[in-house]
C-alpha positions as CSV (number, residue, x, y, z in Angstrom):
1,M,98.2,63.8,130.9
2,P,98.8,66.5,128.3
3,S,96.6,69.6,128.1
4,L,94.2,70.0,125.3
5,S,95.4,73.5,124.7
6,N,99.1,73.0,123.9
7,P,100.3,76.0,121.9
8,G,101.8,75.1,118.6
9,T,100.0,71.8,118.3
10,S,96.7,70.8,116.6
11,A,93.6,69.3,118.2
12,A,94.5,66.1,116.3
13,E,97.9,66.0,117.9
14,D,96.4,66.6,121.3
15,I,94.0,63.7,120.8
16,A,96.8,61.5,119.6
17,A,98.7,62.3,122.8
18,L,95.7,61.2,124.9
19,L,95.4,57.9,123.0
20,P,98.9,56.4,122.7
21,G,99.0,53.8,120.0
22,A,95.8,55.0,118.3
23,A,95.9,55.8,114.6
24,V,94.6,59.3,114.5
25,V,93.8,60.8,111.2
26,K,93.0,64.5,110.3
27,A,90.7,64.7,107.3
28,F,87.6,66.4,106.0
29,N,88.0,69.4,108.3
30,T,88.8,71.8,105.4
31,T,85.4,71.4,103.9
32,F,81.9,72.8,104.7
33,A,79.0,70.4,104.7
34,G,77.5,71.6,101.4
35,P,80.6,71.1,99.2
36,L,81.3,67.8,101.0
37,T,77.8,66.6,100.2
38,A,78.1,67.7,96.6
39,G,81.6,66.3,96.3
40,T,82.7,69.1,94.1
41,T,84.0,72.7,94.3
42,G,84.0,74.9,91.2
43,G,82.9,71.9,89.2
44,L,85.9,69.9,90.2
45,P,86.2,66.9,92.6
46,L,86.6,68.2,96.1
47,D,90.0,67.9,97.6
48,V,90.3,66.0,100.9
49,F,93.5,66.7,102.8
50,I,94.7,63.8,104.9
51,A,97.3,63.8,107.7
52,S,98.3,61.0,110.0
53,D,101.4,59.4,111.4
54,S,100.0,56.0,110.3
55,E,100.5,55.5,106.6
56,K,98.0,52.6,106.7
57,A,95.3,54.8,108.2
58,R,96.1,57.6,105.7
59,D,95.7,55.1,102.9
60,E,92.4,53.8,104.3
61,V,90.9,57.3,104.5
62,A,92.3,58.1,101.1
63,A,90.6,55.0,99.7
64,F,87.3,56.0,101.4
65,A,87.5,59.5,100.0
66,A,88.3,58.3,96.5
67,A,85.4,55.8,96.6
68,A,83.1,58.8,97.4
69,G,84.3,60.5,94.2
70,L,86.6,63.0,96.1
71,R,90.3,63.6,95.4
72,P,92.4,62.5,98.4
73,L,95.6,64.5,99.0
74,Q,97.9,62.9,101.6
75,V,99.9,65.7,103.2
76,G,102.0,63.5,105.5
77,G,102.3,63.2,109.2
78,L,99.9,64.3,111.9
79,H,102.0,67.5,112.5
80,H,100.5,68.8,109.3
81,A,97.1,68.8,111.0
82,R,98.2,72.2,112.3
83,E,98.1,73.6,108.8
84,L,94.9,71.9,108.0
85,E,93.2,73.4,111.0
86,G,94.6,76.8,110.1
87,F,93.3,76.5,106.5
88,Q,89.8,76.1,107.7
89,L,90.0,78.9,110.2
90,L,91.1,81.2,107.4
91,V,88.3,80.1,105.1
92,M,85.7,80.6,107.9
93,A,87.1,84.1,108.6
94,L,86.7,84.9,104.9
95,Q,83.1,83.7,105.0
96,A,82.3,85.9,108.0
97,N,84.0,89.0,106.5
98,P,81.5,91.5,105.0
99,A,84.2,92.5,102.4
100,Y,83.7,89.0,100.9
101,A,79.9,89.1,100.8
102,T,79.9,87.1,97.5
103,F,81.5,84.2,99.3
104,N,79.1,81.7,100.7
105,W,79.4,78.6,102.8
106,S,79.8,76.5,99.7
107,T,83.4,77.4,99.1
108,G,86.1,74.9,99.3
109,L,89.9,74.6,99.0
110,K,91.2,73.2,95.8
111,I,94.7,72.6,94.6
112,I,95.0,73.3,90.9
113,E,97.8,71.5,89.1
């Protein structure tokens, strides 16, 4: 059985390794509860980043997010969960940094086109 602390992998990949054949999806983890509830960030639909090795599962989560008024962004395979977990760790570190006292827990990541 794999360890749940494999360096260089994400928690989602570790879960997938424990559940062979399961469609594991990483989504919604780059969002704090407030913006997720509001569905917007900076007046724009909230971006939901979605990673999974199952295209069907990614599509289902994307449809769910879109139905909730959010903007789903499918980033590809589950190996991209590493970056998604890193994104949120960075955002949380900024929230806790006194140098960014104007930030609050209602921030969100947004891709601007």
